[in-house]
TIRO-2110 file (N, C-alpha, C; in Angstrom, 1 decimal):
// TIRO-2110
-38.3, -33.9, 2.6, N, 1, A
-38.3, -32.0, 3.0, CA, 1, A
-36.7, -32.1, 3.5, C, 1, A
-35.8, -33.4, 4.7, N, 2, A
-35.0, -33.1, 5.0, CA, 2, A
-34.0, -33.0, 3.8, C, 2, A
-34.3, -33.6, 2.1, N, 3, A
-32.7, -33.3, 1.3, CA, 3, A
-33.8, -31.7, 0.9, C, 3, A
-34.3, -30.9, 1.3, N, 4, A
-34.7, -29.9, 0.8, CA, 4, A
-33.6, -29.0, 1.8, C, 4, A
-33.9, -29.4, 3.3, N, 5, A
-33.1, -28.3, 4.2, CA, 5, A
-31.7, -28.6, 4.2, C, 5, A
-30.7, -29.6, 3.7, N, 6, A
-29.8, -30.0, 3.6, CA, 6, A
-29.3, -28.9, 1.7, C, 6, A
-29.9, -28.7, 0.7, N, 7, A
-29.5, -28.7, -0.3, CA, 7, A
-29.8, -27.0, -0.1, C, 7, A
-30.6, -26.8, 1.2, N, 8, A
-31.0, -25.0, 1.9, CA, 8, A
-29.8, -24.9, 2.1, C, 8, A
-29.2, -25.9, 3.6, N, 9, A
-27.6, -25.0, 4.1, CA, 9, A
-26.4, -25.6, 3.3, C, 9, A
-26.7, -26.1, 2.2, N, 10, A
-25.4, -26.4, 1.2, CA, 10, A
-25.1, -25.2, 0.6, C, 10, A
-26.2, -24.3, -0.2, N, 11, A
-26.3, -23.2, -0.5, CA, 11, A
-25.9, -22.4, 0.2, C, 11, A
-26.3, -22.0, 1.5, N, 12, A
-25.7, -21.4, 2.6, CA, 12, A
-24.5, -20.6, 2.7, C, 12, A
-24.6, -22.5, 2.7, N, 13, A
-22.8, -22.0, 3.3, CA, 13, A
-21.6, -21.5, 2.0, C, 13, A
-22.4, -22.6, 0.5, N, 14, A
-21.1, -22.2, 0.0, CA, 14, A
-21.5, -20.9, -0.8, C, 14, A
-23.0, -19.7, 0.2, N, 15, A
-22.9, -17.9, -1.0, CA, 15, A
-22.2, -17.6, 0.3, C, 15, A
-22.5, -17.9, 2.3, N, 16, A
-21.1, -17.3, 2.6, CA, 16, A
-19.8, -17.9, 2.8, C, 16, A
-19.0, -18.8, 2.0, N, 17, A
-17.9, -18.9, 1.7, CA, 17, A
-17.4, -18.1, -0.1, C, 17, A
-18.0, -17.7, -0.8, N, 18, A
-18.7, -16.5, -1.4, CA, 18, A
-17.7, -15.2, -1.7, C, 18, A
-18.7, -15.4, -0.1, N, 19, A
-19.1, -13.7, 0.2, CA, 19, A
-17.2, -13.5, 0.8, C, 19, A
-16.7, -14.2, 1.1, N, 20, A
-15.7, -14.9, 2.6, CA, 20, A
-14.7, -14.2, 1.4, C, 20, A
-14.9, -15.1, 0.4, N, 21, A
-13.3, -15.6, -1.0, CA, 21, A
-13.8, -14.2, -1.9, C, 21, A
-14.1, -13.1, -1.7, N, 22, A
-14.7, -12.6, -3.0, CA, 22, A
-14.0, -11.8, -3.0, C, 22, A
-13.5, -10.9, -3.8, N, 23, A
-12.1, -10.0, -3.6, CA, 23, A
-12.3, -8.8, -3.2, C, 23, A
-13.9, -8.3, -2.4, N, 24, A
-13.9, -7.1, -2.4, CA, 24, A
-13.7, -6.8, -0.9, C, 24, A
-13.5, -7.6, 0.1, N, 25, A
-13.1, -7.0, 1.4, CA, 25, A
-11.2, -6.7, 0.8, C, 25, A
-10.7, -7.5, 0.4, N, 26, A
-9.2, -7.4, 0.3, CA, 26, A
-9.4, -6.2, -1.6, C, 26, A
-10.2, -6.1, -1.4, N, 27, A
-9.9, -4.2, -2.6, CA, 27, A
-10.3, -3.3, -1.8, C, 27, A
-11.1, -3.7, -0.8, N, 28, A
-11.9, -2.2, -0.1, CA, 28, A
-10.0, -2.2, 1.0, C, 28, A
-10.0, -2.8, 1.8, N, 29, A
-8.0, -3.4, 2.6, CA, 29, A
-7.5, -2.3, 1.6, C, 29, A
-6.9, -3.1, 0.5, N, 30, A
-6.4, -2.0, -1.1, CA, 30, A
-6.0, -1.0, -0.9, C, 30, A
-7.4, -0.7, -1.1, N, 31, A
-7.3, 0.6, -1.4, CA, 31, A
-7.4, 2.4, -0.2, C, 31, A
-7.6, 1.4, 1.2, N, 32, A
-7.3, 1.8, 2.1, CA, 32, A
-6.2, 1.8, 2.0, C, 32, A
-5.0, 0.7, 2.0, N, 33, A
-3.5, 1.4, 1.9, CA, 33, A
-3.4, 2.0, 1.5, C, 33, A
-3.6, 1.7, 0.2, N, 34, A
-2.4, 2.7, -1.0, CA, 34, A
-3.4, 4.3, -0.8, C, 34, A
-4.6, 4.8, -0.1, N, 35, A
-5.0, 5.9, 0.0, CA, 35, A
-4.4, 6.7, 1.3, C, 35, A
-3.7, 5.4, 2.3, N, 36, A
-2.9, 6.4, 3.1, CA, 36, A
-1.8, 6.3, 2.7, C, 36, A
-1.4, 5.7, 2.6, N, 37, A
0.2, 5.4, 1.5, CA, 37, A
0.7, 7.3, 0.5, C, 37, A
-0.3, 7.1, 0.8, N, 38, A
-0.4, 8.8, -0.8, CA, 38, A
-0.3, 9.5, 0.1, C, 38, A
-1.0, 9.3, 0.8, N, 39, A
-1.2, 10.9, 2.1, CA, 39, A
-0.5, 11.0, 2.8, C, 39, A
0.4, 9.9, 3.2, N, 40, A
2.0, 9.8, 3.6, CA, 40, A
2.7, 10.6, 2.8, C, 40, A
3.4, 10.0, 1.7, N, 41, A
3.9, 10.6, 0.3, CA, 41, A
3.6, 12.4, 0.4, C, 41, A
2.0, 12.5, 0.0, N, 42, A
2.2, 14.3, 0.3, CA, 42, A
2.7, 14.6, 1.4, C, 42, A
2.9, 14.1, 2.6, N, 43, A
3.2, 14.7, 3.5, CA, 43, A
4.3, 15.3, 3.5, C, 43, A
5.2, 13.5, 3.3, N, 44, A
6.3, 14.3, 3.0, CA, 44, A
7.3, 14.7, 1.9, C, 44, A
6.0, 15.0, 1.0, N, 45, A
7.0, 16.2, -0.2, CA, 45, A
6.0, 17.5, -0.1, C, 45, A
5.6, 17.9, 1.0, N, 46, A
5.0, 18.9, 1.8, CA, 46, A
6.0, 19.7, 3.2, C, 46, A
6.0, 18.6, 3.4, N, 47, A
7.6, 18.6, 4.8, CA, 47, A
9.0, 19.0, 3.6, C, 47, A
9.4, 18.5, 2.5, N, 48, A
10.5, 18.2, 2.2, CA, 48, A
10.4, 20.2, 1.2, C, 48, A
9.3, 20.5, 1.0, N, 49, A
9.0, 21.7, -0.1, CA, 49, A
9.4, 23.0, 1.5, C, 49, A
9.2, 22.7, 2.5, N, 50, A
8.9, 23.6, 3.6, CA, 50, A
10.3, 24.1, 3.7, C, 50, A
11.0, 23.0, 4.3, N, 51, A
12.1, 22.6, 4.4, CA, 51, A
13.3, 23.2, 3.9, C, 51, A
12.4, 22.9, 2.3, N, 52, A
13.5, 23.7, 1.1, CA, 52, A
13.2, 24.5, 0.8, C, 52, A
12.8, 25.6, 1.6, N, 53, A
12.5, 27.2, 1.1, CA, 53, A
12.3, 27.7, 2.8, C, 53, A
12.6, 27.0, 3.5, N, 54, A
13.8, 27.6, 5.0, CA, 54, A
15.1, 27.2, 4.6, C, 54, A
15.4, 25.7, 4.1, N, 55, A
16.9, 26.5, 4.6, CA, 55, A
17.2, 25.1, 3.3, C, 55, A
17.9, 25.8, 2.2, N, 56, A
17.5, 25.6, 0.8, CA, 56, A
19.1, 24.5, 1.6, C, 56, A
19.7, 25.0, 1.8, N, 57, A
21.7, 24.0, 1.5, CA, 57, A
21.1, 22.8, 2.2, C, 57, A
20.4, 22.3, 3.4, N, 58, A
20.3, 22.2, 4.0, CA, 58, A
19.6, 20.6, 3.2, C, 58, A
18.8, 21.3, 2.8, N, 59, A
17.7, 20.6, 1.8, CA, 59, A
18.4, 20.0, 0.5, C, 59, A
19.4, 20.5, 0.4, N, 60, A
20.4, 19.7, -0.9, CA, 60, A
21.1, 18.9, -0.6, C, 60, A
22.0, 19.1, 0.7, N, 61, A
22.7, 17.5, 1.3, CA, 61, A
22.0, 16.7, 1.7, C, 61, A
20.2, 17.1, 2.3, N, 62, A
19.4, 15.4, 2.6, CA, 62, A
19.0, 15.1, 1.3, C, 62, A
18.8, 15.9, -0.4, N, 63, A
18.9, 15.0, -1.0, CA, 63, A
19.6, 14.5, -2.2, C, 63, A
20.9, 14.8, -1.3, N, 64, A
21.8, 14.4, -2.2, CA, 64, A
23.0, 13.3, -1.7, C, 64, A
22.2, 13.3, -0.1, N, 65, A
22.8, 12.1, 0.2, CA, 65, A
21.4, 10.6, 0.5, C, 65, A
20.0, 11.0, 0.2, N, 66, A
19.2, 10.0, 0.0, CA, 66, A
19.5, 9.8, -2.2, C, 66, A
20.1, 10.8, -2.2, N, 67, A
20.3, 10.0, -3.8, CA, 67, A
21.1, 8.9, -3.6, C, 67, A
22.5, 9.7, -3.2, N, 68, A
23.6, 8.2, -2.6, CA, 68, A
23.4, 6.9, -2.4, C, 68, A
22.6, 7.3, -1.1, N, 69, A
22.0, 5.9, -0.6, CA, 69, A
21.3, 4.9, -1.4, C, 69, A
20.4, 5.7, -2.4, N, 70, A
19.7, 5.0, -3.5, CA, 70, A
20.4, 4.5, -4.4, C, 70, A
21.7, 4.9, -4.7, N, 71, A
22.8, 4.4, -5.9, CA, 71, A
23.3, 3.6, -5.4, C, 71, A
23.4, 3.6, -3.9, N, 72, A
24.4, 2.7, -4.1, CA, 72, A
23.6, 1.3, -3.4, C, 72, A
22.1, 1.7, -2.7, N, 73, A
21.3, 0.3, -2.9, CA, 73, A
21.1, -0.4, -4.3, C, 73, A
20.7, 0.1, -5.3, N, 74, A
20.7, -0.4, -6.4, CA, 74, A
21.9, -1.0, -6.8, C, 74, A
23.2, -0.5, -6.8, N, 75, A
24.0, -0.9, -7.0, CA, 75, A
24.6, -2.6, -6.7, C, 75, A
24.5, -2.5, -4.8, N, 76, A
24.1, -4.2, -4.5, CA, 76, A
23.5, -4.8, -5.1, C, 76, A
21.6, -4.9, -5.5, N, 77, A
20.9, -5.9, -5.8, CA, 77, A
21.1, -5.7, -7.0, C, 77, A
21.8, -5.0, -8.0, N, 78, A
21.9, -5.5, -9.2, CA, 78, A
22.7, -6.7, -9.8, C, 78, A
22.4, -7.7, -10.7, N, 79, A
22.6, -9.1, -10.6, CA, 79, A
23.9, -8.6, -11.8, C, 79, A
25.3, -8.8, -11.7, N, 80, A
25.9, -8.7, -13.0, CA, 80, A
26.4, -10.1, -13.6, C, 80, A
END
């Protein structure tokens, strides 16, 4: 009887460990982070569209500055 109790306890412990280490919770968390990131990008894109309609020259200047900053950052990180 004692041997079956320890076997059952070991099985329960291993099942809890399997549930804890399974990718299920990480997958859910990853999906939530991805969804919120896309939501943020969608809101940013809508803000840029609205700004472009209201003030096209300022939007062009901001786009130029952002492109210049990305190009400089890329050049710095490039391996020669």
